[in-house]
N, C-alpha and C positions, 0 to 999 in steps of 0.2 A: 504493500500500500504506500502511496505517496502522501506525505504530509507537507503542505505548504504553510510556512510560518512567517509571521511578521511581528514587529515590536513597536508598540506605541507607548511612549513614556513622556510624562509632562504634557505641555500644551503647545509644543512646536507644530504638531500636525493634529488636525481634528479627526473625529470619527469618519468624516467624509473621505479622507484619504485612505482609511482602512477599507471602507466599503467599495471605493473605486478600484483599489488594488484587487480585492476579491472578484469583482466583476470582470476586470481585465484578465485575470487568471482563468476564470470560467470560460471566457470567450476564446482564449488562446491555448487551452489545454484539452487534448482529446481524451486522456485517460482519467480514470476515477481518482479523486483526491479528497482529502479533508483539509479544511483551511482553519488555521489557528491564529489567534492574536494574543500575544503576551502583553498584558497591560494592567495598570492599577485603576483604570477608569474606563469601564465598558459602555458608558452611556452613549447612546446613539449608534452603536455598532450593530450591523445587520444580524438578525437572529439566526441566519444560516452559518455564521462564523462562530467557531468554538473559542470561548474565552478562557485563557490560561493566566493564572496569577504570576506576578513577578516573583522571582526567588526571594526568600526572606534573608537577604544579605544587603548590607549598606553599600549600595552602588548608585551610580548616576548614569543616565543617558545610555549611550551605546555600549557601555560595559556590561549591561544586562544581556546583551546579545550572546555573550559567551556561554550563557546557561543552556543554549541549545545543544551544546556538546556534552552535557551531563550524561553519565552512563545510563541513568534511568529516566531520561527526558521523556515526559508524557507517557512513561511506561510503554514505550514503543518496542516492537520486536526487532531483532537484529536484521530481519529481512526487509524492514521498512526503510524507505528512503526519505530524507528531509531536504526540502528546497526552501531556503531562507531568502526572503525578498525584502529590501528596504521599502519604506512607504513612498519615498520620493523618486521612484522609477516610473517610466512609462513603457508599457508593453506594446511593442509595435509589430510583433510577429509570433509564430509558433513557439511555445515554451518547450514542447516535447524534444526539440533538437538540443536544448540545454541539458535536459535530464538524461538523454541518450548519448550525449557527447562522449562521456567516459564514465566507467563504473567506479572510478576512484573519487577522491575528494576534489571537487572542482570549485574554483573561485574566480572572481573578476580581477583583471589586472589593475594595479594602482597607477597613479599619475606618473611616478618615477619608474624607470626601468627596473625590472626584477622586484617589484613590490606588489602587495596584495591590496585589493579593495573589497571589503566584506559586504558590499551592497547585494551581491548574489552569491550564495553558497549552496552546493548540493553534495550530500554525503550520506553514508549509511548510518542509521540511528545507533547511538551508543558506542560506536567504534573509536571515537576520538575523545573519550572521557578525560584523558590526561591534559587536554587543553584547558578544561574547566578546573580540574583538580589542582594543577600547578599554578593557575591564576589565583585561586582561593588561598593557597599557601603563602602568598606574598602580595596580596591585592593592593595594599596601600602603597607599597614601593612601586609596583607596576603602574598604577594609575597616576602617580606623581612623575614617573620617569618617561612614560610613553604617551604618545598622542591619543591613541585609541585602540580598540579591540583588534583591528586588523594588524597592528604592529605586533601584538602579542601572539596572534595566530601564526604570523610569519616567523617569529622568534622560535617557537616551539615545534613548528611543523613546516619544513621547507620543501616538501615533496608534493604540494598541491598542484593539480592540473589547472592551468590558467586558460580561461575562455579566450578565444581569438576575437580580434576586433571586428571580424565579419559578423559575429553574433551579438556582441555587446559593445555599444559605443557610448562615449562620454559626450553629453550635449555641449560642454565647454570646449573639449579638445578635438573631437573627431568629426564634428559637423561644421558646416560653414555658418557658424552661429554669431560671430562677433565681428565688429569693425576692426580694421587694421590700425587706424590712427586714433588714439584715445585722448591725447593732449593732457595727460596728467590730471591734476586737481582742477585746473580751469575747465577742462572738458567735462569732468564729473559734475562740476557746479552748473555748467550750462545745460547739461542733459537733465538735471533735476528741475531747473527753472523753466526751460523752454522745450516744448516737444519738437520744435524745428531741428534741434541738434540730436535727437534720438535716431538710432539706426533705421534705415529704410530697407524694404525688401523682407523676405521671409526665409526661414530655415528650410531647406529641402527635406522632404520626407525620407527617412533612412530605409530605403527599400532593401529587403533581405535581412534586416537586423531584427533580432528578437526583442531586445530591451535597450532603451536609452537611459543612461544614468544621469541624474541631476544632483551631483555632489556639491555641497555648499549652495550659494546663491547663483543664479535664480532657481526657484522651485518651479515645477511645471505650471502651476497656476499663474506665475508671474509673467510668463511669455505666451500664454495661449491666446490672448486677445490683443496684446500690445507689446512693444519692445520694453526691455528692462536694462537700463544703463547702457552698456556696450553690446548687449545681446539683442539680436533680431527676434521678431515675432515668430512663433512656431504654431500656426493655426491647426496643424494636424493633431496637436495635443487635445484641443477642444473637440475635434472631430472624433477622436478615439473615445473620449469620455462620453460623447453623445451616443455613439454606436453601442457601447456596452450598457449604457443606462437604458437604452430603448428595449433591450432584451428583458428588462425587469418590469416593464410597464404592463 
């Protein structure tokens, strides 16, 4: 059985992001799956989504993500497969090709060469318990010294299979999303005050790609109807949202 998991902590993303992710998954996944959301606030989340409590450990934000590696996570069987997805992704194509890409631990590539980005991870349930256990053993030190969960994952497990850019793309780095000439602080100030200085044109639809990552700013909703600072408008985000929403009417 495939278990799709997301994490909602705090108020950065609303329940609407959880519900949209679920709908995008359902639209782009052929196989049977269960969808789980790990959160401390289930209000507004669709009743089709299984709510899972945050681990009772004093953590913040993305560090809770490491709990998906617990040996007894959700009491899943060893034959189960886990697909973790960040809330700020946009699914643009079939997800089955990510799940079938490799039977080992798969993860998205980081911004820098030979680094990880934990926006998408796919692995066998319970097989990587050492990632969580070793983190708990020195969590304060790790959280102080490292930027985020993906740094710890890479530190303790260097053999993950990295998804190719043909399947997973960064909105910021891999698409024609931003203007070339930014003009520093002056440009930023002008773009905030006058729409005339905002980027023109739109970001092309990423044909053949399964997922577009929106790490940092902008978020998907920032660019679906208008430009955001140096980034062009991406109308296909709104089109995707409309398409998956229509299936639930």
